[in-house]
C-alpha positions in Angstrom: 88.7 87.2 113.6 87.9 83.4 113.9 88.3 81.6 110.5 84.9 80.3 109.6 83.1 79.4 106.4 81.2 82.6 105.4 77.9 82.6 103.6 78.1 85.3 100.9 74.6 86.0 100.7 74.4 86.8 104.5 77.6 88.9 104.0 75.7 90.9 101.3 72.6 91.0 103.5 74.5 92.6 106.4 76.2 95.3 104.0 72.8 96.0 102.5 71.3 96.6 106.0 74.1 98.8 106.9 73.8 100.9 103.8 70.2 101.4 104.4 70.8 102.4 108.0 73.6 104.7 107.0 71.2 106.5 104.6 68.5 106.6 107.3 70.5 107.6 110.3 74.0 108.6 109.2 77.4 107.2 110.4 77.5 108.3 113.8 74.1 106.7 114.8 74.6 103.4 113.1 74.9 100.6 115.7 75.4 96.7 115.3 72.1 96.2 117.0 70.4 98.4 114.4 72.1 96.4 111.6 71.2 93.1 113.3 67.5 94.1 113.6 67.5 95.3 110.0 69.0 92.3 108.6 66.9 90.0 110.6 69.7 88.0 112.2 71.6 87.8 115.5 73.9 90.5 116.5 76.7 87.9 117.0 76.4 86.9 113.6 77.5 90.2 112.2 80.9 89.6 114.0 81.5 86.4 112.0 81.9 88.9 108.9 83.1 92.1 110.5 85.2 92.6 113.5 83.5 95.9 114.4 81.5 98.9 113.3 84.3 100.6 111.6 85.2 97.6 109.4 81.4 97.2 108.5 81.1 101.0 107.4 84.4 100.7 105.5 83.0 97.6 103.7 79.8 99.3 102.9 81.6 102.5 101.6 83.9 100.1 99.4 80.9 98.1 98.1 79.2 101.3 97.1 82.3 102.7 95.3 82.9 99.3 93.4 79.6 99.2 92.0 79.7 102.8 91.0 82.9 102.4 89.3 81.9 99.2 87.6 78.9 100.9 86.1 81.0 104.1 84.9 83.5 101.8 83.3 81.1 99.9 81.3 79.3 103.1 80.3 82.4 104.9 79.4 83.9 102.4 77.2 80.9 102.4 74.8 81.7 106.0 74.0 84.3 107.0 71.2 85.4 110.5 71.9 86.9 111.8 75.2 84.1 114.5 75.3 81.5 111.7 75.0 83.1 109.7 77.6 83.2 112.5 80.1 79.4 113.0 79.4 78.8 109.4 80.0 80.7 109.4 83.2 78.8 112.4 84.6 75.4 110.8 83.6 76.1 107.4 85.2 77.4 108.9 88.2 74.3 111.4 88.9 72.2 108.3 88.0 73.9 106.1 90.8 73.8 108.9 93.3 70.0 109.3 92.6 69.4 105.5 92.8 71.1 105.6 96.2 70.2 109.1 97.3 69.8 108.5 100.9 72.9 106.7 101.2 75.0 109.4 99.4 73.3 112.1 101.3 74.4 110.8 104.5 78.0 110.3 102.9 78.0 113.9 101.7 76.2 115.7 104.5 77.4 113.8 107.4 81.0 113.5 106.1 82.5 115.0 109.2 81.6 111.9 111.1 83.8 109.7 108.7 86.8 111.1 110.8 85.8 108.7 113.5 86.8 105.7 111.3 90.1 104.1 111.8 93.2 105.5 109.9 93.2 102.6 107.6 89.6 103.2 106.6 90.2 107.0 106.0 93.2 106.0 103.8 91.0 103.6 101.7 88.5 106.4 101.3 91.1 108.7 99.9 92.5 106.0 97.6 89.1 105.3 96.1 88.8 109.0 95.4 92.4 109.0 93.9 91.4 106.1 91.7 88.4 107.9 90.3 90.1 111.0 89.6 92.9 109.1 87.9 90.3 107.4 85.7 89.0 110.8 84.7 92.4 112.2 84.4 93.2 109.4 81.6 90.2 110.2 79.7 91.1 113.9 79.7 94.7 113.0 78.7 93.5 111.1 75.8 91.4 114.3 74.8 94.5 116.3 75.1 96.3 114.0 72.7 93.5 113.8 70.1 93.1 117.6 70.2 90.0 117.7 71.8 91.2 119.5 74.9 93.7 122.2 75.6 97.2 121.2 76.1 98.0 123.6 78.9 96.0 122.0 81.5 96.8 119.6 84.3 94.7 116.6 83.7 95.3 115.1 87.1 94.0 118.4 88.7 91.1 118.4 86.3 90.0 114.8 87.4 89.8 115.9 91.0 87.8 119.1 90.0 85.4 117.1 88.0 84.5 114.6 90.7 84.3 117.4 93.1 81.9 119.2 90.8 79.6 116.1 90.6 79.8 115.9 94.3 78.8 119.5 94.9 75.9 119.4 92.5 74.6 116.2 94.5 75.0 118.4 97.7 73.2 121.2 96.1 70.3 118.9 95.3 70.1 117.4 98.8 70.2 120.9 100.4 67.5 122.0 98.3 65.3 118.9 98.6 65.8 117.9 94.9 66.5 114.3 95.8 64.4 112.2 93.5 65.4 113.3 89.9 63.7 112.0 87.0 65.7 110.6 83.9 65.0 113.8 82.2 66.3 115.9 85.0 69.5 113.8 85.4 70.0 114.2 81.5 69.7 118.0 81.9 72.0 118.3 84.8 74.7 116.1 83.1 74.4 118.3 80.0 74.7 121.4 82.0 77.6 120.1 84.1 79.5 118.8 80.9 79.1 122.1 79.2 80.2 124.0 82.3 83.3 121.8 82.7 84.6 121.4 79.1 84.4 125.2 78.3 87.4 125.6 80.4 89.5 122.6 78.8 88.1 122.6 75.2 90.6 123.3 72.4 88.0 125.6 70.8 87.5 127.9 73.9 90.0 129.6 76.2 89.6 132.2 78.8 91.2 135.5 78.1 90.9 136.7 81.8 93.7 135.9 84.1 93.7 136.4 87.9 
């Protein structure tokens, strides 16, 4: 790509337009023409910032994750116990999904169309998921060390299970048209999810059933 001076505001404008259109049409129906029209710029301007649609979508996904992760990190660090940190993480994640519900609806329900992204983009997608799961895993490890959680669990696996649980809850809401959640509903769902998750890892609770 030609080395030119880039306007950060225009870069963000293009990303914002892409995110909005992904929420409206999904990945496969997104075109550079639609992005240009949405952003109110010439189509050629987009190519000064992104070499193709794949790079633009990858950047939109990356930006969404970065903002989510920044919010979660700031929220989680305010809590003292590992249990409170997990609760804060779930609540902040559900809140962010609700605030960007159309974007995440396309990601979760049109996920099969992510496969058209280049291999590098798919790898980036997986690395972001790994980073998030590792973040959750570290909270659980601290909970194990402090005696809050059981010592016989795999914290890395639990990290992936929790983010999968959050995602599945969002899909359930999208499929059942529960998209615009009130703060009270988000708080209730967060509490329910935390309760469901920690009963399997709490030091005070252990399943007797073995499969």
